Every structure is written in structure tokens, then in C-alpha cells.
matplotlib code that plots the C-alpha trace (Angstrom):
import matplotlib.pyplot as plt

x = [-16.2, -13.9, -15.0, -13.4, -14.0, -14.0, -13.1, -14.2, -10.8, -11.7, -15.1, -13.7, -11.1, -14.2, -16.2, -13.5, -12.9, -17.1, -16.9, -14.6, -16.0, -19.3, -17.2, -16.0, -19.4, -20.3, -18.1, -19.6, -17.7, -15.3, -14.8, -11.5, -13.6, -16.7, -16.7, -20.1, -23.4, -26.5, -29.8, -30.9, -27.4, -27.6, -31.4, -30.4, -26.8, -29.3, -32.3, -34.7, -36.9, -37.4, -39.3, -37.0, -33.9, -35.7, -36.4, -32.7, -31.7, -34.8, -34.1, -30.1, -29.2, -27.4, -25.3, -26.0, -24.9, -27.2, -26.2, -28.9, -31.8, -29.4, -28.7, -25.1, -24.3, -20.4, -20.0, -17.9, -21.1, -23.4, -20.2, -20.4, -24.3, -23.8, -21.6, -23.1, -26.3, -24.2, -25.7, -23.4]
y = [51.5, 48.8, 45.2, 43.6, 39.6, 37.9, 34.5, 31.8, 32.8, 36.2, 35.2, 33.1, 35.9, 38.1, 35.4, 34.7, 38.5, 39.0, 35.9, 37.5, 41.1, 39.2, 37.2, 40.4, 41.9, 39.1, 38.7, 38.9, 41.3, 39.7, 39.6, 42.3, 44.5, 44.5, 42.5, 44.0, 44.0, 45.9, 43.9, 45.1, 44.0, 40.3, 40.1, 41.0, 38.9, 35.5, 36.7, 36.5, 38.6, 40.6, 38.2, 35.5, 37.1, 38.1, 34.3, 33.6, 36.4, 34.5, 31.4, 32.0, 30.7, 34.0, 36.1, 40.0, 43.2, 45.9, 49.6, 52.1, 50.7, 49.5, 45.6, 44.2, 41.1, 39.3, 38.6, 35.6, 34.5, 34.7, 32.2, 30.2, 29.7, 28.7, 26.6, 24.6, 24.0, 22.5, 19.3, 16.7]
z = [-54.5, -53.0, -52.3, -49.2, -49.1, -45.7, -45.6, -42.9, -40.7, -40.6, -39.2, -36.8, -35.5, -34.9, -33.3, -31.0, -30.2, -29.8, -27.2, -25.2, -24.9, -23.7, -21.1, -19.5, -19.7, -17.8, -14.9, -11.6, -9.3, -7.1, -3.1, -3.7, -5.5, -3.6, -0.1, 1.2, -0.7, 0.0, -0.3, -3.9, -5.1, -3.6, -5.1, -8.2, -8.3, -6.8, -8.9, -6.1, -4.6, -1.5, 0.4, -0.6, 0.7, 3.9, 4.0, 3.7, 6.8, 9.2, 8.6, 9.2, 5.9, 4.8, 7.3, 7.4, 9.3, 10.1, 10.1, 11.0, 8.3, 5.7, 5.7, 4.4, 3.3, 2.5, -0.8, 0.6, 2.4, -0.6, -2.7, 0.7, 0.3, -3.6, -3.5, -0.4, -2.5, -5.4, -6.6, -8.8]

ax = plt.figure().add_subplot(projection="3d")
ax.plot(x, y, z, "-o")
ax.set_aspect("equal")
plt.show()
């Protein structure tokens, strides 16, 4: 049975690789990849309920487009909404 010795440098390299892999998994889709989102995607992205999303629509906070029975939201508008509510 072969024995391998793992050094602190080996663990540091593994840590950096693991963090990079996790970051790639957590990347939010960009506007170029998907400019329009459906309601369930917006709720998942913002972690809000259907009622909260409806309230944002009614109050005119978040613009939308309706095609048939499906509501679509521009990714750009969601980013603007988040940026406008940033605090220092």
C-alpha cells in the first residue's frame, strides 16, 4: 500500500480550486444569456413569494410584459431594482 503525504501547500491549492468551483456554480445568469425571465424565475432569483411579486407589479416597482397568460420580466429591470435599493 502506497502512502501519500499531503502538505499544507497541497491543501491550500485544493482550497483555492474548491472555492473557484463553488463560485462558478453560484454565478447568476447574465443579461446576455437570458434577457427575459418568467415569474417563477424572478421569485427564485429574489427569494420572494408570489404575493410579493404581485405587489411589486401592482405598485409599479417592477415592470413586466404579459404574453397570453405568462408574465415576463426583464433581467435588466430586476438589476436596476436591486441597485436602487442598495444601502451604504
